[in-house]
C-alpha positions as CSV (number, residue, x, y, z in Angstrom):
1,M,0.0,0.0,0.0
2,I,2.9,2.4,0.7
3,G,4.3,1.8,-2.8
4,A,0.9,2.2,-4.4
5,N,0.5,5.6,-2.5
6,A,3.9,6.6,-3.8
7,G,2.9,5.7,-7.3
8,R,-0.3,7.7,-7.0
9,L,1.6,10.7,-5.8
10,R,4.1,10.3,-8.6
11,S,1.3,10.1,-11.2
12,E,-0.5,13.1,-9.7
13,R,2.7,15.1,-10.2
14,R,3.0,13.8,-13.8
15,I,6.4,12.4,-13.1
16,S,7.3,9.2,-14.9
17,Q,9.0,6.3,-13.2
18,S,12.0,6.9,-15.5
19,E,12.2,10.6,-14.5
20,L,12.0,9.7,-10.8
21,A,14.6,7.0,-11.2
22,R,17.0,9.5,-12.9
23,T,16.4,12.0,-10.1
24,L,17.1,9.4,-7.4
25,E,20.0,7.8,-9.4
26,V,18.4,4.4,-9.3
27,N,17.2,1.9,-11.9
28,R,13.6,2.4,-13.0
29,S,12.9,-1.2,-12.2
30,H,13.4,-0.4,-8.5
31,I,10.7,2.3,-8.6
32,N,8.4,-0.1,-10.5
33,Q,8.9,-3.0,-8.0
34,F,8.4,-0.7,-5.0
35,E,5.2,0.8,-6.4
36,A,3.9,-2.8,-7.2
37,G,4.6,-3.9,-3.6
38,K,7.3,-6.4,-4.7
39,Q,10.2,-4.7,-3.0
40,N,10.5,-3.5,0.6
41,V,12.5,-0.4,1.1
42,S,14.3,1.3,4.0
43,I,13.1,4.5,5.6
44,D,16.1,6.1,4.0
45,Y,14.8,5.1,0.6
46,L,11.3,6.4,1.4
47,V,12.9,9.7,2.4
48,K,14.8,9.8,-0.9
49,I,11.6,9.1,-2.9
50,A,9.7,11.7,-0.9
51,D,12.4,14.3,-1.6
52,G,12.2,13.4,-5.3
53,L,8.4,13.8,-5.3
54,D,8.5,16.9,-3.1
55,V,6.1,15.3,-0.6
56,S,6.3,14.4,3.1
57,V,7.1,10.8,4.0
58,V,3.8,10.8,6.0
59,E,1.9,11.1,2.7
60,F,3.0,7.6,1.8
61,F,1.2,6.2,4.8
62,S,-2.1,8.1,4.1
63,G,-5.1,5.8,4.1
64,L,-3.5,3.2,6.3
65,G,-5.2,4.4,9.5
66,G,-3.9,2.8,12.7
67,A,-2.8,-0.5,11.0
68,S,0.3,-2.1,12.4
69,P,3.2,-2.8,10.0
70,R,2.4,-6.5,10.1
71,R,-1.3,-5.8,9.1
72,I,-0.1,-3.6,6.2
73,V,2.2,-6.4,4.9
74,E,-0.6,-9.0,5.2
75,K,-2.9,-6.7,3.1
76,E,-0.2,-6.5,0.4
77,E,0.1,-10.3,0.2
């Protein structure tokens, strides 16, 4: 869900995965896998993505309510 939120935010800003990847100096496939929920990322990586999108890290967690991290992972599976 966090990756999906990041993808939504990226799309709203009309930034392609390739553009974001260039900004972050990572491979586009990393962005794709993260948004698809196939790759877990560190908080450092989330901060880097948030900076690239010019949003707060908190926005990635919007809509998750009070769910514990374990419940979020279970939802993604």
